C-alpha positions in Angstrom: 0.0 0.0 0.0 1.4 3.4 -1.1 2.2 6.1 1.4 -0.5 8.3 -0.2 -3.1 5.8 0.9 -2.3 6.6 4.5 -2.6 10.4 4.1 -6.3 10.6 4.9 -5.6 8.7 8.2 -2.7 11.0 9.2 -4.7 14.1 8.3 -7.6 12.9 10.4 -5.3 12.1 13.3 -3.6 15.5 13.1 -6.9 17.2 13.1 -8.1 15.2 16.1 -5.0 16.1 18.1 -5.3 19.8 17.2 -8.9 19.9 18.2 -8.1 18.1 21.5 -5.4 20.6 22.2 -7.7 23.5 21.5 -10.4 22.1 23.8 -7.8 21.8 26.6 -6.7 25.4 26.0 -10.3 26.6 26.3 -10.6 25.6 30.0 -12.9 28.1 31.6 -11.1 30.2 34.3 -13.3 31.7 37.0 -12.6 33.8 40.1 -14.6 33.6 43.2 -14.5 37.2 44.4 -15.9 37.9 47.8 -15.5 38.1 51.6 -15.1 35.4 54.3 -18.0 33.4 52.9 -16.0 33.0 49.7 -12.6 32.8 51.3 -13.6 29.8 53.6 -13.2 31.4 57.0 -11.5 28.9 59.4 -11.8 26.1 56.9 -9.1 24.1 55.1 -8.5 25.5 51.5 -10.0 22.4 50.0 -13.3 23.1 51.9 -13.7 26.7 50.7 -16.6 27.4 48.4 -14.5 27.9 45.2 -12.6 24.7 45.7 -15.8 22.7 46.4 -17.7 24.3 43.5 -14.8 23.6 41.1 -14.8 19.9 42.1 -18.6 19.7 41.7 -18.4 21.3 38.2 -15.6 19.0 37.2 -17.6 16.0 38.4 -20.2 17.2 35.9 -17.6 17.0 33.2 -16.9 20.7 32.9 -13.3 21.8 32.4 -13.3 24.7 35.0 -10.8 26.2 37.4 -12.0 28.6 40.1 -9.4 30.8 41.9 -10.3 31.9 45.4 -10.1 35.7 45.7 -12.1 35.9 48.9 -10.9 38.2 51.7 -12.4 37.9 55.2 -14.0 41.1 56.4 -14.1 42.7 52.9 -16.9 45.2 52.2 -18.0 46.3 48.7 -15.6 49.3 49.2 -12.7 47.0 49.8 -13.7 44.8 46.8 -13.9 47.8 44.5 -10.4 48.9 45.6 -8.9 45.5 44.6 -11.1 44.3 41.8 -8.7 45.2 39.1 -5.6 43.4 40.4 -7.4 40.5 42.1 -9.0 39.3 38.9 -6.2 38.4 36.4 -6.3 38.8 32.7 -7.6 35.6 31.0 -10.4 35.2 33.5 -13.6 34.3 31.8 -16.0 34.9 34.6 -16.3 36.2 38.2 -18.6 34.9 40.9 -19.2 38.2 42.7 -20.2 37.7 46.4 -20.0 40.9 48.5 -22.3 42.9 50.6 -22.8 40.8 53.8 -20.2 42.9 55.7 -21.8 46.1 54.5 -25.1 45.0 56.0 -23.5 43.9 59.3 -21.8 47.3 59.6 -24.9 49.3 58.7 -23.3 50.8 55.6 -25.9 52.8 53.6 -27.3 50.5 51.0 -26.9 53.2 48.4 -23.2 53.0 48.8 -23.3 49.2 48.5 -25.2 49.4 45.3 -22.9 52.0 43.9 -19.8 49.9 44.7 -21.3 46.7 43.3 -22.4 48.5 40.1 -18.9 49.9 39.6 -17.3 46.4 40.0 -19.7 44.9 37.5 -19.0 47.7 35.0 -15.2 47.3 35.4 -15.4 43.6 34.8 -17.7 43.8 31.8 -15.4 46.5 30.3 -12.6 43.8 30.5 -14.9 41.3 28.8 -15.3 39.3 32.0 -18.8 37.9 32.7 -20.3 38.2 36.1 -22.4 35.8 38.2 -23.9 37.9 40.9 -24.5 36.2 44.3 -27.2 37.9 46.3 -27.3 38.7 50.0 -30.1 39.6 52.5 -29.8 42.0 55.3 -29.7 40.4 58.8 -33.0 40.7 60.7 -31.5 42.9 63.4 -30.9 45.7 60.9 -34.7 46.2 60.8 -37.3 46.3 58.1 -36.4 49.8 56.8 -32.8 48.9 56.1 -33.8 45.5 54.5 -36.2 47.3 52.2 -33.3 49.3 50.8 -30.6 46.6 50.9 -32.3 43.5 49.7 -33.4 44.8 46.3 -29.9 45.8 45.3 -28.9 42.4 44.0 -31.9 41.4 41.8 -32.1 44.9 40.5 -28.4 45.0 39.5 -28.7 41.6 37.9 -31.6 42.7 35.8 -30.0 46.0 34.9 -26.7 44.4 33.8 -28.3 41.2 32.4 -26.3 39.0 34.8 -26.7 35.3 35.8 -28.0 35.7 39.3 -28.2 33.5 42.4 -30.6 35.1 44.9 -29.2 34.3 48.3 -25.6 32.9 48.8 -26.4 31.5 52.2 -29.6 29.7 51.1 -30.1 26.5 53.2 -27.5 27.4 55.8 -28.3 30.7 57.4 -31.0 29.4 59.8 -29.3 26.0 60.5 -27.0 26.0 63.5 -25.4 22.6 62.7 -24.2 24.0 59.4 -22.3 26.9 60.9 -19.2 27.4 62.9 -19.3 28.2 66.6 -19.5 31.9 65.7 -23.0 31.3 64.4 -22.3 33.2 61.2 -19.9 31.3 58.9 -20.7 28.0 57.3 -18.7 24.9 58.3 -17.7 22.2 55.9 -21.2 20.7 55.8 -22.7 24.1 55.3 -20.4 24.8 52.3 -21.5 21.4 50.9 -25.2 22.6 51.1 -24.3 25.9 49.5 -22.4 24.3 46.6 -25.3 21.8 46.0 -27.8 24.6 45.7 -25.5 26.9 43.8 -24.4 24.3 41.3 -27.3 24.6 38.7 -26.7 28.3 38.4 -23.0 27.8 38.1 -23.5 25.2 35.4 -25.7 27.7 33.5 -23.0 30.3 33.9 -20.2 28.1 32.6 -22.2 26.9 29.6 -23.0 30.5 28.7 -19.3 31.3 28.8 -18.5 28.2 26.7 -21.0 29.5 24.1 -19.5 33.0 24.2 -22.7 34.5 25.4 
């Protein structure tokens, strides 16, 4: 058999290898940008939300990496100050989770909204998609404060056409056995619940990035 008879096979093989390399190169790089809830306060690094979510997405067959850019104690003002250098070039999407510390400190909701909007705008200007994680004001802040704070997240998501997860602590906030002794931060089991509930939204986000939406 002449060498020319093998050319179609070799061309097909070369194309398969090239396509495989391209697929590997297109791994979706995300950044989890937030406060102690994202950072994994008092938890091993592998139990922090970004690491657990990355594993859950990979178990679904998605080629994803999620860098942990959570800083304990961070407010939206702190996030805005570091958003440019904390999210590296090449990042496809950011899970933006900030606002809990603003509410705990009684920061005017109007300031929180302004800071979040500025972060979203900066990321979008860089071509980085945003998945916005919502937060609710703690009950002790009162109904008037909650009425100004709670709508921030759904309204920004609608305004900027973002993938949106309504409440980051859903399933955990009222369950003492899912929190650390401080009664505020999730323990490893709590993170597991958060990831389980967050996963469908994260899958939607990653698929939208893969499609270039």
